N, C-alpha and C positions, 0 to 999 in steps of 0.2 A: 504493500499500499504506500502510496505517495501522499504527503500532506504539504500543501503549498499555501503561503501567505499571499493574499490578494488584496491590495489596497484599493480603496475607492468604491467598494460594493456598499451600496446604501439601501437597496431595496430588493424585493422579490424579483423584480424585473432583471436586475443585475445578476442575481443568483441563477435565474433561468437562462440568461445569456451565457454564462460560464458553463453551465450544464450542457447547453446545446453545442457549444464549440468543442468542448472536451468529447462529447459524444460523437461529433462528426470526425474527430481525429482518431478516437479509439472506440468504435462502436460496441465492443464487448466489455468496455470498462463500466464499473458502477461509480457514479459520481455523487458525492454528498457535500453540500455547502453549509457551513456554519456562518451565517451572515453576520451575527453580532461580533464574532471573533475574527472574521475576515479570513477564514480558512476553507480551503477546498481539499477534500480527500478523494483520491482516485484509487480504486482497486481494480486491477486488471486481472481477469480470470486466467489469461494466458501465463502471466508472471506467477500467479498463485499455483497453477498446475505444475509449472516447471519447478517451483520451490518444493512441492510435495514429492517430486521424483527424487 
């Protein structure tokens, strides 16, 4: 899982934009936005599966 600090997110629209962009880049990734903390967590199932091996 990757956690990134994203500055300037102020509303749910911002959060949805981040989710949409990450989803376009990594369709198999699960994206979670913590708006108040300004954090975006990205879990990529491919990376998780590789780590399990």
